DRENDO-1510 file (C-alpha; in Angstrom, 1 decimal, always signed):
<recs>
REC; n; res; u; v; w
REC; 1; MET; -5.5; +43.2; +0.5 .
REC; 2; SER; -2.2; +44.2; +2.0 .
REC; 3; TRP; +1.1; +44.0; -0.4 .
REC; 4; ARG; +2.3; +40.8; +0.9 .
REC; 5; THR; -1.7; +39.1; +0.3 .
REC; 6; GLY; -2.8; +37.8; -3.0 .
REC; 7; GLU; -5.6; +35.0; -3.1 .
REC; 8; THR; -4.8; +32.1; -5.3 .
REC; 9; VAL; -7.4; +30.2; -8.2 .
REC; 10; LEU; -6.3; +26.9; -8.7 .
REC; 11; ILE; -6.0; +26.6; -13.1 .
REC; 12; SER; -6.2; +23.0; -14.4 .
REC; 13; LYS; -3.0; +21.6; -16.2 .
REC; 14; GLU; -5.0; +18.3; -17.3 .
REC; 15; GLU; -8.0; +17.0; -17.5 .
REC; 16; ASN; -7.7; +14.9; -14.9 .
REC; 17; THR; -9.3; +17.6; -12.1 .
REC; 18; SER; -9.3; +14.7; -9.3 .
REC; 19; ASP; -5.7; +15.3; -8.5 .
REC; 20; PRO; -4.8; +18.5; -6.5 .
REC; 21; SER; -1.1; +18.0; -8.4 .
REC; 22; CYS; -2.8; +18.6; -11.7 .
REC; 23; PHE; -3.5; +22.2; -10.8 .
REC; 24; ARG; -1.6; +25.7; -10.9 .
REC; 25; PRO; -1.8; +28.0; -8.1 .
REC; 26; ILE; -2.4; +31.5; -9.7 .
REC; 27; THR; -2.1; +34.1; -6.5 .
REC; 28; LEU; -3.6; +37.3; -7.6 .
REC; 29; LYS; -2.7; +40.3; -5.8 .
REC; 30; ASN; -4.0; +43.9; -5.3 .
REC; 31; SER; -3.1; +46.3; -8.0 .
REC; 32; SER; -1.3; +48.6; -6.2 .
REC; 33; GLY; +1.1; +45.7; -4.0 .
REC; 34; ASN; +1.6; +44.0; -8.1 .
REC; 35; LEU; +3.1; +47.6; -9.3 .
REC; 36; GLY; +5.4; +48.1; -6.6 .
REC; 37; MET; +6.3; +44.8; -6.9 .
REC; 38; GLY; +6.2; +45.5; -11.0 .
REC; 39; ILE; +9.1; +48.1; -10.1 .
REC; 40; LEU; +10.7; +46.3; -7.4 .
REC; 41; ALA; +11.6; +43.1; -10.0 .
REC; 42; GLN; +12.3; +45.5; -12.5 .
REC; 43; ARG; +15.3; +47.2; -10.3 .
REC; 44; THR; +16.6; +43.8; -9.1 .
REC; 45; ILE; +16.8; +42.0; -13.1 .
REC; 46; ASN; +18.4; +45.3; -14.3 .
REC; 47; TYR; +21.1; +45.2; -11.5 .
REC; 48; LEU; +21.9; +41.5; -12.1 .
REC; 49; THR; +22.4; +41.9; -15.9 .
REC; 50; ASN; +23.4; +44.8; -15.8 .
REC; 51; ASN; +26.2; +43.5; -13.4 .
REC; 52; ASN; +26.9; +40.7; -15.9 .
REC; 53; TYR; +25.7; +37.9; -12.5 .
REC; 54; ILE; +22.8; +36.5; -14.8 .
REC; 55; ASP; +24.4; +35.3; -18.2 .
REC; 56; GLN; +21.6; +35.4; -21.0 .
REC; 57; SER; +23.1; +34.0; -23.5 .
REC; 58; ILE; +22.5; +30.4; -20.9 .
REC; 59; GLN; +19.2; +31.9; -19.3 .
REC; 60; LYS; +16.7; +33.7; -21.4 .
REC; 61; GLY; +13.4; +33.5; -19.1 .
REC; 62; PHE; +12.1; +36.6; -18.5 .
REC; 63; MET; +14.8; +38.7; -19.7 .
REC; 64; GLU; +13.8; +41.8; -21.2 .
REC; 65; LYS; +13.8; +43.0; -25.3 .
REC; 66; ILE; +14.5; +39.2; -25.8 .
REC; 67; SER; +12.3; +36.7; -27.5 .
REC; 68; GLY; +13.5; +34.4; -24.5 .
REC; 69; CYS; +11.3; +30.7; -26.1 .
REC; 70; VAL; +12.6; +31.9; -29.3 .
REC; 71; GLU; +16.0; +32.3; -28.7 .
REC; 72; HIS; +16.2; +29.7; -26.6 .
REC; 73; THR; +14.9; +27.1; -28.3 .
REC; 74; GLU; +17.1; +28.5; -31.6 .
REC; 75; ALA; +20.2; +27.8; -29.7 .
REC; 76; LEU; +19.4; +24.0; -28.9 .
REC; 77; THR; +18.2; +23.3; -32.5 .
REC; 78; GLU; +22.0; +25.2; -33.9 .
REC; 79; MET; +23.5; +22.5; -31.9 .
REC; 80; LEU; +21.8; +19.7; -32.8 .
REC; 81; GLN; +22.4; +20.8; -36.2 .
REC; 82; ASP; +26.1; +21.2; -36.0 .
REC; 83; ALA; +26.7; +17.8; -34.0 .
REC; 84; LYS; +24.8; +16.4; -37.0 .
REC; 85; LYS; +26.3; +18.0; -40.0 .
REC; 86; ASN; +30.1; +17.4; -38.8 .
REC; 87; GLY; +29.5; +14.4; -37.7 .
REC; 88; LYS; +30.1; +14.9; -33.9 .
REC; 89; PRO; +28.5; +13.1; -30.9 .
REC; 90; ILE; +26.0; +15.4; -28.9 .
REC; 91; VAL; +23.5; +14.4; -26.0 .
REC; 92; THR; +21.2; +16.0; -24.7 .
REC; 93; THR; +18.9; +16.2; -21.1 .
REC; 94; TRP; +16.0; +18.1; -20.4 .
REC; 95; LEU; +15.2; +18.7; -17.0 .
REC; 96; ASP; +12.1; +20.2; -15.2 .
REC; 97; LEU; +11.5; +21.0; -11.7 .
REC; 98; GLN; +8.5; +19.7; -9.8 .
REC; 99; ASN; +6.5; +22.4; -8.4 .
REC; 100; ALA; +9.7; +25.1; -9.0 .
REC; 101; TYR; +8.0; +28.2; -7.6 .
REC; 102; GLY; +6.3; +26.7; -4.4 .
REC; 103; THR; +9.3; +24.7; -3.4 .
REC; 104; VAL; +11.3; +27.5; -2.9 .
REC; 105; PRO; +12.9; +28.1; +0.9 .
REC; 106; HIS; +12.9; +32.0; +1.7 .
REC; 107; ASN; +16.3; +31.4; +3.1 .
REC; 108; LEU; +17.6; +30.8; +0.0 .
REC; 109; VAL; +16.7; +33.9; -1.4 .
REC; 110; GLN; +18.1; +35.9; +0.6 .
REC; 111; PHE; +21.2; +33.9; +0.4 .
REC; 112; ALA; +21.1; +34.7; -3.4 .
REC; 113; LEU; +19.9; +38.5; -3.5 .
REC; 114; ASP; +23.3; +38.2; -0.7 .
REC; 115; TRP; +25.7; +36.6; -2.6 .
REC; 116; TYR; +24.7; +38.5; -5.9 .
REC; 117; HIS; +25.6; +41.5; -3.8 .
REC; 118; VAL; +21.7; +43.0; -4.5 .
REC; 119; PRO; +21.9; +46.5; -2.7 .
REC; 120; ASP; +20.3; +46.4; +0.8 .
REC; 121; HIS; +17.7; +48.8; +0.4 .
REC; 122; ILE; +16.4; +46.8; -2.5 .
REC; 123; ARG; +17.0; +43.4; -0.4 .
REC; 124; LYS; +15.4; +44.9; +3.7 .
REC; 125; ILE; +12.0; +45.6; +0.9 .
REC; 126; ILE; +12.5; +41.9; -0.1 .
REC; 127; PHE; +13.3; +40.3; +2.8 .
REC; 128; LYS; +10.4; +42.1; +4.7 .
REC; 129; TYR; +7.9; +41.0; +1.9 .
REC; 130; SER; +9.2; +37.0; +2.2 .
REC; 131; ASP; +8.7; +37.1; +5.8 .
REC; 132; GLU; +4.7; +37.8; +6.1 .
REC; 133; LEU; +3.2; +36.1; +3.6 .
REC; 134; PHE; -0.4; +35.1; +3.1 .
REC; 135; ILE; -3.2; +33.6; +0.8 .
REC; 136; ARG; -5.9; +32.4; +0.9 .
REC; 137; VAL; -7.4; +29.9; -2.0 .
REC; 138; LYS; -10.7; +30.8; -3.7 .
REC; 139; THR; -13.4; +29.1; -5.4 .
REC; 140; THR; -16.8; +29.4; -7.1 .
REC; 141; ASP; -18.0; +27.2; -4.0 .
REC; 142; TRP; -15.8; +28.5; -0.9 .
REC; 143; THR; -12.4; +30.1; +0.4 .
REC; 144; THR; -9.9; +28.8; +2.8 .
REC; 145; ASP; -8.8; +31.4; +5.8 .
REC; 146; TRP; -5.6; +33.0; +5.5 .
REC; 147; ILE; -2.4; +30.7; +5.1 .
REC; 148; GLN; +0.7; +32.1; +5.8 .
REC; 149; CYS; +3.5; +31.0; +3.5 .
REC; 150; THR; +6.6; +30.2; +4.4 .
REC; 151; ILE; +7.8; +28.4; +1.1 .
REC; 152; GLY; +7.9; +29.1; -2.0 .
REC; 153; VAL; +6.8; +32.5; -4.1 .
REC; 154; PHE; +3.6; +33.4; -5.9 .
REC; 155; GLN; +2.8; +32.7; -9.1 .
REC; 156; GLY; +1.5; +35.5; -10.8 .
REC; 157; CYS; +3.5; +38.1; -8.7 .
REC; 158; PRO; +5.8; +40.1; -11.0 .
REC; 159; LEU; +8.5; +39.9; -8.3 .
REC; 160; SER; +8.3; +35.7; -8.4 .
REC; 161; CYS; +9.7; +35.2; -11.3 .
REC; 162; ILE; +13.3; +37.0; -10.1 .
REC; 163; LEU; +13.1; +35.5; -7.1 .
REC; 164; PHE; +12.8; +32.7; -9.2 .
REC; 165; LEU; +16.1; +33.8; -11.4 .
REC; 166; ALA; +18.0; +35.0; -8.7 .
REC; 167; VAL; +18.1; +31.4; -7.1 .
REC; 168; PHE; +18.2; +29.1; -10.4 .
REC; 169; ASN; +21.5; +31.3; -11.5 .
REC; 170; LEU; +23.2; +29.2; -8.2 .
REC; 171; CYS; +22.6; +26.3; -9.8 .
REC; 172; LEU; +23.3; +27.5; -13.2 .
REC; 173; ASP; +26.5; +29.3; -11.7 .
REC; 174; LEU; +27.5; +25.4; -10.5 .
REC; 175; LEU; +27.0; +24.4; -13.6 .
REC; 176; ASP; +29.6; +26.8; -15.3 .
REC; 177; GLN; +32.0; +25.6; -13.2 .
REC; 178; PHE; +31.9; +21.9; -15.2 .
REC; 179; ASN; +31.2; +23.8; -18.5 .
REC; 180; HIS; +34.2; +22.1; -20.4 .
REC; 181; LEU; +31.9; +19.1; -20.9 .
REC; 182; GLY; +29.7; +20.6; -22.9 .
REC; 183; TYR; +29.5; +21.2; -26.6 .
REC; 184; CYS; +31.7; +23.0; -28.5 .
REC; 185; MET; +30.5; +24.7; -32.2 .
REC; 186; SER; +32.3; +24.3; -34.7 .
REC; 187; GLY; +34.6; +27.1; -35.5 .
REC; 188; SER; +33.3; +28.1; -32.6 .
REC; 189; ASP; +35.7; +28.0; -28.9 .
REC; 190; ILE; +32.7; +28.9; -27.2 .
REC; 191; THR; +31.9; +25.6; -24.6 .
REC; 192; SER; +28.2; +25.1; -23.4 .
REC; 193; SER; +27.0; +22.9; -20.7 .
REC; 194; ALA; +23.5; +24.3; -19.9 .
REC; 195; LYS; +21.2; +26.2; -21.4 .
REC; 196; ALA; +17.7; +27.6; -18.9 .
REC; 197; TYR; +14.7; +29.6; -20.1 .
REC; 198; ALA; +12.9; +30.5; -16.8 .
REC; 199; ASP; +13.2; +26.8; -14.7 .
REC; 200; ASP; +13.4; +24.4; -17.8 .
REC; 201; LEU; +17.2; +23.8; -18.2 .
REC; 202; THR; +18.3; +21.9; -20.4 .
REC; 203; LEU; +22.4; +19.9; -20.8 .
REC; 204; ILE; +24.3; +19.6; -23.0 .
REC; 205; ALA; +27.2; +17.1; -23.4 .
REC; 206; ARG; +29.9; +15.4; -25.8 .
REC; 207; SER; +29.3; +12.0; -24.6 .
REC; 208; PRO; +26.8; +9.8; -22.0 .
REC; 209; GLU; +29.6; +10.3; -19.1 .
REC; 210; SER; +29.9; +13.9; -19.6 .
REC; 211; CYS; +25.9; +13.9; -19.0 .
REC; 212; GLN; +25.6; +12.2; -16.6 .
REC; 213; GLU; +27.7; +14.1; -14.5 .
REC; 214; LEU; +26.7; +17.6; -14.9 .
REC; 215; VAL; +23.3; +15.7; -14.0 .
REC; 216; ASP; +24.6; +14.4; -10.9 .
REC; 217; THR; +25.5; +18.5; -10.4 .
REC; 218; MET; +22.5; +19.8; -10.6 .
REC; 219; ASN; +21.8; +17.0; -8.0 .
REC; 220; ILE; +23.6; +18.1; -6.0 .
REC; 221; PHE; +22.0; +21.9; -6.2 .
REC; 222; LEU; +19.1; +20.5; -6.0 .
REC; 223; LYS; +20.0; +18.0; -2.2 .
REC; 224; TRP; +21.8; +20.9; -0.9 .
REC; 225; THR; +17.9; +23.5; -1.3 .
REC; 226; ARG; +16.6; +20.1; +0.4 .
REC; 227; THR; +13.3; +21.3; -0.8 .
REC; 228; MET; +13.2; +22.0; -4.6 .
REC; 229; LYS; +13.2; +18.5; -6.5 .
REC; 230; ALA; +13.0; +17.5; -10.6 .
REC; 231; LYS; +10.1; +15.8; -12.0 .
REC; 232; PRO; +11.5; +12.2; -14.0 .
REC; 233; SER; +8.2; +12.2; -15.5 .
REC; 234; LYS; +8.8; +15.3; -17.5 .
REC; 235; CYS; +12.4; +14.7; -17.9 .
REC; 236; ARG; +13.9; +13.7; -21.1 .
REC; 237; SER; +17.5; +12.5; -22.9 .
REC; 238; HIS; +18.3; +12.6; -26.2 .
REC; 239; ALA; +22.1; +12.2; -28.4 .
REC; 240; ILE; +22.8; +11.6; -31.6 .
REC; 241; LYS; +26.2; +9.5; -32.8 .
REC; 242; LYS; +27.9; +9.2; -36.0 .
REC; 243; VAL; +28.0; +5.2; -37.1 .
REC; 244; VAL; +30.8; +4.7; -40.1 .
REC; 245; PRO; +29.7; +1.0; -41.9 .
REC; 246; ASN; +32.7; -1.2; -41.8 .
REC; 247; ALA; +34.4; -2.5; -45.3 .
REC; 248; GLU; +31.2; -5.5; -45.7 .
REC; 249; GLN; +28.2; -3.2; -44.9 .
REC; 250; LYS; +29.8; -0.6; -47.6 .
REC; 251; GLN; +29.9; -3.5; -49.7 .
REC; 252; GLN; +26.0; -3.6; -49.3 .
REC; 253; GLY; +25.5; -0.3; -49.4 .
REC; 254; HIS; +24.8; +0.9; -46.6 .
REC; 255; LYS; +26.4; +5.0; -45.8 .
REC; 256; THR; +27.3; +6.9; -43.1 .
REC; 257; GLN; +24.1; +7.6; -40.3 .
REC; 258; TYR; +23.4; +9.6; -37.9 .
REC; 259; VAL; +21.6; +7.4; -34.9 .
REC; 260; ALA; +19.4; +9.5; -32.1 .
REC; 261; TYR; +19.6; +7.2; -29.1 .
REC; 262; ASP; +18.5; +7.0; -25.5 .
REC; 263; PRO; +21.8; +8.0; -23.5 .
REC; 264; ASP; +20.2; +5.3; -21.1 .
</recs>
């Protein structure tokens, strides 16, 4: 196999194996190809983070020297606890993308690398790589002919996750323009409207109306890409508000409560 080809194996994500959408395609490349893409991925992510194009306080996925999943969860937990402790409303929406890696347009990868001024010599290698990607799907019983990939990036290639981060960061930059709608921790003037772990995006707002505006902004980005979509069945919203009892309820022994509710 050459550095621009790979063999794809299908790994079931659910018990229902009769539905093709229940499988995750993992593409295996040869050792030299993986090594080369790993070096390219390292240099690209170093460039993006060292030049502050990717904000590591927002995007925790695939970052070196940090426990991304743990830090992402801790940040959200701290905001929820802060809202409850200080009686502040907060609305969070978890968004899941449908086939996130497989729907990234190659021209959008090129646009993102141009937008973030990735050095020409790196971009040229990546452009050449994405121009002629071929895979063949292999099972225990059969192997397909070579199929050209005109959209999406390989799951299983070390470079793919970095290319996805560059594209998805365009969305995070757009959401950052609406940061005033986000939640502000008590004792801090820093407002957060979005937190991400790779393609797992959490929108954080101070009211259902503000959260809806953030969701609408996310939809604008997805429509702009033409191919990337949210998966409604995997998306969830959660809200907390302070409920203070009236005089009659206080006489009956009711106390101030923090109520979780569905903002829809």
